[in-house]
C-alpha positions in Angstrom: -1.2 21.2 -17.9 -2.0 17.6 -16.8 1.7 16.8 -16.9 2.3 19.9 -14.7 -0.3 18.6 -12.3 1.4 15.2 -12.1 4.8 16.9 -11.5 3.4 19.1 -8.7 1.9 16.0 -7.1 5.2 14.2 -7.2 6.9 17.2 -5.7 4.3 17.3 -2.9 5.0 13.6 -2.2 8.7 14.3 -2.0 8.1 17.2 0.4 5.9 15.1 2.6 8.5 12.3 2.8 6.4 9.8 0.9 9.2 8.9 -1.5 11.9 6.9 0.4 15.5 8.2 0.2 18.3 5.9 -0.7 19.4 5.8 2.9 15.9 4.7 4.0 15.8 2.0 1.4 19.2 0.7 2.7 17.9 0.7 6.2 14.8 -1.3 5.2 17.0 -3.9 3.5 19.2 -4.1 6.6 16.2 -4.7 8.9 15.1 -7.5 6.6 18.5 -9.2 6.7 18.6 -8.9 10.5 15.1 -10.5 10.7 16.3 -13.4 8.6 19.2 -14.0 11.0 16.8 -14.2 14.0 14.8 -17.0 12.4 14.6 -18.8 9.1 11.9 -16.6 7.5 10.9 -15.4 4.1 10.7 -11.7 5.0 9.8 -8.4 3.5 8.5 -5.3 5.3 5.2 -7.1 5.8 7.3 -9.9 7.0 6.3 -13.6 7.0 7.7 -16.2 9.4 7.8 -19.6 7.7 8.2 -22.7 9.8 8.5 -26.5 9.2 5.7 -28.9 10.0 6.8 -29.4 13.6 6.8 -25.7 14.4 3.6 -24.6 16.0 1.8 -21.3 16.7 2.9 -21.7 20.3 6.5 -21.8 19.2 5.9 -18.7 17.2 4.2 -16.7 20.0 6.5 -17.9 22.8 9.9 -19.0 21.4 10.3 -16.5 18.6 8.7 -13.8 20.7 11.3 -14.2 23.4 14.1 -14.3 20.8 12.9 -11.0 19.2 12.3 -9.4 22.6 15.9 -10.0 23.6 17.2 -8.2 20.6 18.3 -4.6 21.3 16.9 -3.4 18.0 13.3 -4.6 18.9 10.9 -2.5 20.9 7.1 -2.2 21.4 6.6 -5.9 20.7 3.2 -7.5 21.3 1.1 -10.4 20.0 -2.3 -10.2 18.3 -3.7 -13.7 18.6 -7.4 -13.9 18.4 -7.9 -12.5 14.9 -8.1 -14.1 11.4 -4.4 -13.5 10.8 -2.6 -13.9 14.1 0.7 -11.9 14.2 3.4 -10.2 16.2 3.8 -6.5 15.8 7.0 -4.7 16.8 9.4 -1.9 15.9 12.8 -3.1 14.5 15.4 -0.4 14.2 12.7 2.2 14.0 10.6 0.3 11.4 7.2 -1.1 12.2 7.0 -4.8 11.4 3.9 -7.0 11.1 4.9 -10.7 11.4 2.4 -13.4 10.8 3.3 -17.1 10.7 2.7 -20.0 8.3 3.5 -23.7 8.8 4.6 -25.6 5.8 4.5 -29.4 5.4 8.3 -29.7 5.1 11.0 -31.0 7.4 13.4 -28.1 6.7 12.6 -24.6 5.4 15.3 -23.8 2.8 17.0 -20.4 2.8 16.1 -19.8 -0.9 12.4 -20.9 -0.4 10.1 -20.0 -3.2 6.9 -19.5 -1.2 4.8 -19.3 -4.3 5.8 -22.8 -5.5 2.5 -24.8 -5.5 4.4 -27.7 -3.9 4.8 -25.7 -0.7 1.2 -24.4 -0.8 -0.4 -27.9 -0.4 -2.2 -28.8 2.8 -1.9 -25.3 4.4 -4.6 -24.6 7.0 -7.0 -21.7 6.8 -5.0 -19.5 9.2 -1.7 -20.2 7.3 -3.4 -19.4 4.0 -4.6 -16.0 5.3 -1.1 -15.3 6.6 0.2 -16.0 3.1 -2.4 -13.7 1.4 -0.3 -10.6 1.6 2.7 -12.1 -0.1 0.5 -13.7 -2.8 -1.5 -10.6 -3.3 1.5 -8.3 -3.6 3.2 -10.6 -6.1 0.1 -10.8 -8.3 -0.6 -7.1 -8.2 3.0 -6.4 -9.4 2.5 -8.8 -12.2 -0.9 -7.5 -13.3 -0.4 -3.7 -13.3 0.7 -2.3 -16.7 3.2 0.2 -15.3 4.7 -0.7 -11.9 6.4 2.6 -11.2 3.3 4.6 -12.0 1.3 2.3 -9.8 3.7 2.7 -6.9 3.5 6.5 -7.1 -0.2 6.4 -7.3 -0.5 4.0 -4.3 1.8 6.2 -2.2 -0.5 9.2 -2.9 -3.7 7.2 -2.3 -2.4 5.9 1.1 -1.3 9.4 2.1 -4.8 10.7 1.2 -6.5 7.9 3.1 -4.4 8.6 6.2 -4.9 12.4 6.0 -8.7 12.0 5.6 -9.1 9.5 8.4 -10.2 6.5 6.3 -7.0 4.3 6.6 -6.7 1.3 8.9 -8.5 -2.0 8.7 -8.4 -2.3 12.4 -10.6 0.8 12.8 -13.1 -0.4 10.2 -11.6 1.5 7.2 -9.4 0.7 4.2 -6.2 -1.3 4.8 -3.1 -1.3 2.6 -4.2 -4.3 0.6 -7.6 -2.8 -0.2 -6.0 0.4 -1.5 -3.4 -1.5 -3.5 -6.1 -3.5 -5.3 -8.3 -0.4 -5.9 -5.3 1.5 -7.3 -4.2 -1.4 -9.4 -7.7 -1.7 -10.8 -7.7 1.9 -12.0 -4.2 1.4 -13.5 -5.6 -1.5 -15.5 -8.6 0.5 -16.6 -6.6 3.6 -17.7 -3.1 2.3 -18.5 -2.0 5.3 -20.7 -2.9 8.3 -18.6 -0.6 10.3 -16.3 -0.4 10.2 -12.5 -2.7 13.1 -11.9 -5.4 11.7 -14.2 -5.1 8.3 -12.4 -5.8 9.9 -9.1 -8.8 11.8 -10.5 -10.1 8.5 -12.1 -9.6 6.7 -8.8 -11.9 9.1 -7.0 -14.5 9.1 -9.7 -14.6 5.4 -10.2 -15.1 4.5 -6.5 -17.3 7.5 -5.6 -19.9 6.0 -8.0 -19.1 2.3 -7.8 -22.2 0.2 -7.4 -21.3 -1.3 -4.0 -21.6 -4.2 -3.0 -20.5 -5.2 -6.5 -17.0 -6.7 -6.0 -13.9 -5.0 -7.3 -11.6 -7.5 -9.0 -8.4 -7.2 -11.1 -8.4 -8.3 -14.7 -6.6 -11.7 -14.8 -7.0 -14.1 -17.6 -5.8 -17.0 -15.5 -8.7 -16.7 -13.0 -12.4 -17.3 -13.6 -14.2 -15.6 -10.7 -16.9 -17.3 -8.9 -19.5 -15.8 -6.6 -19.2 -16.2 -2.9 -22.6 -15.0 -1.5 -21.2 -14.7 2.1 -18.4 -12.4 1.1 -20.5 -10.2 -1.2 -22.5 -9.2 1.9 -19.6 -7.1 2.8 -20.1 -3.4 2.3 -17.1 -3.0 0.0 -16.0 -6.5 -1.3 -12.6 -6.5 -2.9 -11.4 -9.8 -4.5 -7.9 -11.0 -3.8 -5.9 -11.2 -7.0 -4.7 -14.7 -6.5 -8.0 -16.4 -5.9 -11.2 -16.8 -7.9 -13.4 -16.8 -4.8 -11.6 -15.2 -1.9 -12.0 -11.6 -0.8 -9.8 -9.2 1.3 -10.6 -9.4 5.0 -12.5 -6.3 6.0 -13.8 -4.7 9.1 -15.8 -2.0 7.3 -19.1 -1.3 9.0 -22.2 0.7 8.1 -20.8 4.0 9.5 -17.2 3.6 8.2 -18.6 2.7 4.8 -20.5 6.0 4.6 -17.5 7.9 5.7 -15.3 6.3 3.0 -17.9 7.0 0.4 -18.1 10.6 1.5 -14.3 11.0 1.1 -14.4 9.4 -2.3 -17.0 11.9 -3.3 -15.0 14.8 -1.9 -11.9 13.6 -3.7 -13.9 13.4 -7.0 -15.4 16.9 -6.6 -11.9 18.4 -6.0 -10.1 16.5 -8.8 -12.8 16.3 -11.6 -11.3 19.4 -13.2 -7.5 19.2 -13.0 -7.2 22.1 -15.5 -8.8 24.7 -13.2 -6.3 27.6 -12.8 -6.6 27.5 -9.0 -6.3 23.7 -8.6 -4.1 22.7 -5.7 -3.2 19.2 -4.5 -3.0 20.5 -0.9 -6.7 21.0 -0.9 -7.3 17.4 -1.9 -4.9 16.1 0.8 -5.9 18.5 3.5 -6.1 16.7 6.9 -9.6 15.8 8.1 -10.9 18.5 10.5 -11.9 16.3 13.4 -12.5 19.0 16.0 -14.8 20.9 13.6 -16.8 17.9 12.4 -17.3 16.0 15.6 -18.6 17.0 19.0 -17.8 13.7 20.8 -14.7 11.6 21.0 -13.8 8.3 22.7 -10.3 7.5 23.9 -9.2 4.2 25.2 -6.3 4.3 27.7 -4.5 1.1 28.5 -2.1 0.7 31.4 -0.3 -2.1 33.1 2.4 -2.6 35.8 4.8 -4.3 33.4 5.8 -3.7 29.8 5.2 -7.4 28.9 1.6 -7.3 30.3 1.0 -4.0 28.4 2.0 -5.5 25.1 -0.3 -8.5 25.5 -3.1 -6.2 26.7 -2.7 -3.9 23.6 -2.9 -7.0 21.3 -6.0 -8.4 23.0 -7.8 -5.0 22.8 -6.9 -4.5 19.2 -8.0 -8.0 18.2 -11.5 -7.1 19.5 -11.7 -3.5 18.4 -14.1 -4.2 15.5 -16.6 -5.6 18.0 -16.6 -2.2 19.7 -17.4 -0.5 16.4 -20.5 -2.7 16.0 -21.6 -2.1 19.6 -21.3 1.7 19.1 -23.4 1.5 15.9 -26.1 -0.2 17.9 -26.4 2.8 20.2 -29.5 4.7 19.1 -28.6 8.0 17.5 -24.9 7.5 17.5 -24.5 6.6 13.8 -27.0 8.6 11.7 -27.2 7.9 8.0 -25.7 11.4 7.5 -21.9 10.8 7.3 -21.2 14.2 8.8 -22.6 12.9 12.2 -20.2 10.0 12.6 -18.0 9.7 15.5 -14.4 8.5 15.0 -12.9 6.2 17.6 -9.1 6.2 18.2 -6.9 4.3 20.7 -4.7 6.6 22.7 -1.1 5.7 23.3 -0.8 2.9 25.9 1.6 3.4 28.8 3.1 1.6 31.8 2.3 2.6 35.3 5.2 2.0 37.8 
């Protein structure tokens, strides 16, 4: 029966387009190769631009920005500068790309650069180190999970759940991709021999009753974790798998923390008995009923006379969005401890006024 539940979940993932086709995989590889031709970079879908010691952040945001903007495959490009990990965000051949920048203390960046080589990681500034964190974290997660394919299937499902239930997106104060990846990998380490459906069930149970703010950290014999009091003041501290003291950057606030916990509990209640005759994954992954739950909504409309100005304006607003969340929580009566009373804030699509 549990195997049937896993198969039905896999079929649902296929039906929802969560499992990439061979054509989509080839398109992603083509995009990566084209990005490499634009500039010498070590790229994946969360691409990373690597520059030599004389290349500055201004070069990245001006020179490379103009090079990318001139490409016919690139659209919706804008810069997000005033954040912990400055980056460019754009659509390349229909695929959304996040591109941060790291400066290495080298004269020339070789085409076959091993970015994980300790020689290249020396003397990197704090901003560069944070830009590298995604690459380092992804590499370590793949190394530490007992079954990579099972982990990937689980993560696809968990991300789909988080998006459907409105708790996905670090920008909006919720869980980002790296948070979910580490949480999913943690469950895979704890229960290495169970099937996919049981992993999802254990995921909800474990984090619905997790004693936050106790940090979540992957089992790694090469690291000896140390306590960072500042980071453990986070509502949901999740340790990066390549460091004994660093945590994932998080914008989770009091209100979003309660909403995430509520969704973990809901997921647990719906998956705690996978053998029920009427069990249905569609119930677990049902979209969050915003219009039934909330009476008030806030939309932010951005407009500009030129596309260039609009892109910069969008980046500036998004870099300060977490500040808006804190301000809203300060409004008396807006964020009650009852999670059912929370108001979700979404940015409407920006547009150009001619």
